[in-house]
N, C-alpha and C positions, 0 to 999 in steps of 0.2 A: 448129741443133744443133752443139754443140762436139764435135769428134773428139779423143780422147786415145789415143795409142799408148803402151803401157807395156812395159817389159822389165826383168827382173832377170837378173843374171849373176854367176857366181862363178868365180874362178881357183882351183879345188880345191873339194872338197866335204867339209868346209868350207874356206873360203879367203877372201881379200880379195874383197869383193862390191860391186856397184854397181847403181843403178837408173837407167834411162833413161826419160824422159818427153818426148813430142813432142805439142804441143797445136796444133790447127788451129782457128781461130775466125774466121769471116767473112773468110777470105783471109789473116789474120795468123797467124804461127806463133811459138811459144815453145818453147825446148828446155831440158832440164834433165839434167845428169849428176850424180847424187848418190851419193857414196861411202857405203857402209853398214857398213864394218868387216868383221869375220870372221863369216861365216855360211854356211849351206848354200844351194844354188841355189834350192830351193823357197821358202825363207825370203826370199831376195832378190826372187823373183817377187811374193810377197805384199807386201813392203815397197814395191815399185814401184807396185802398185795402191793401197796406203794413201797413199803420198806423192802420187800423182796425184789421189786423191779429196780430200786435204787442200788441194791447190792449187786445185781446182775450187771448193771451199767458200770458201776465202779470197777468190777472185776473183768469187764470187757467180755462177758458171756453174750454172744450175739444170737445163738440158736437155743431157745428155751421153751420148756413145756411146764407150765404151772399146773398144780393140782390143788383143788379146794373142795371142802365139804359144804361150802356156802352156796346154796342155789342162787341167792341174790347176786353174789359176786360173779358166778359163772354166767348167769343170764345177762347181767348188765354189761359185762365185757363182750360177750358174743353179739349182743344186739346194739351195743354202744348207746344204751338208753336205760334210764332208771325211772320208775314211776314216781317215787317220792323225791321231789325236787331238792329236798334237804341234802341228799347225797350226790347231787349233780356235780358240785365242785370236786368231790373226791373221785368220782368216776372220770371226770375230765382230766384230772391230774394223772390217774392211772393210765388212761388212754394215751396221753401225751408221752408218758414214759415208755409205754409198750411200743410205740412207734419209733423209738430210738434203737430198737433191736432189729436185727435182720429178719428174724423169724420168731414169732410169739404165738404159742398155743396155750389154751386154758381148758382144763378138763375137770368135770365134777367127779369126785370120788366119795364113797361112803366114809363117815367119820372113823370107822374102824380101820380104814386103810390110810388115813391121813397121819403121816409121820410127824406133823407139826402140832397136833392137838395137845399133847402133854407139854410141849414147849410154850404154847400160849398160856396154859394154866399156870405154869411155873413163873411166867413173867408177871402175872397178876400179883403173886406173892412178893415180888421185888419192888412193887410200887411204894 
């Protein structure tokens, strides 16, 4: 099973934002710092998830376990629902992508264990 750590970050709310993605697959790792432009932190978190899912689909990883320190992302994916309707299109996009995989898990982890945290902050600087 492929492990994917994701994180989104913003310098301001809204502000310059970035996504960090750390992929661990059979001992090999891949890292991504993706500038996202100006957006809110929660939007950046969703885009980190979406970008991570797109990478998995591109690479034909079909059994994946995502790790996030965002309670919003974890709960919205688990419940397939988000209270703030502003994020509904992003959630729907993430759910659609996740269903293209054979097996998708998502787990909440503390920020200190999220290997994508520094990658997201680095992406902010690349805006």
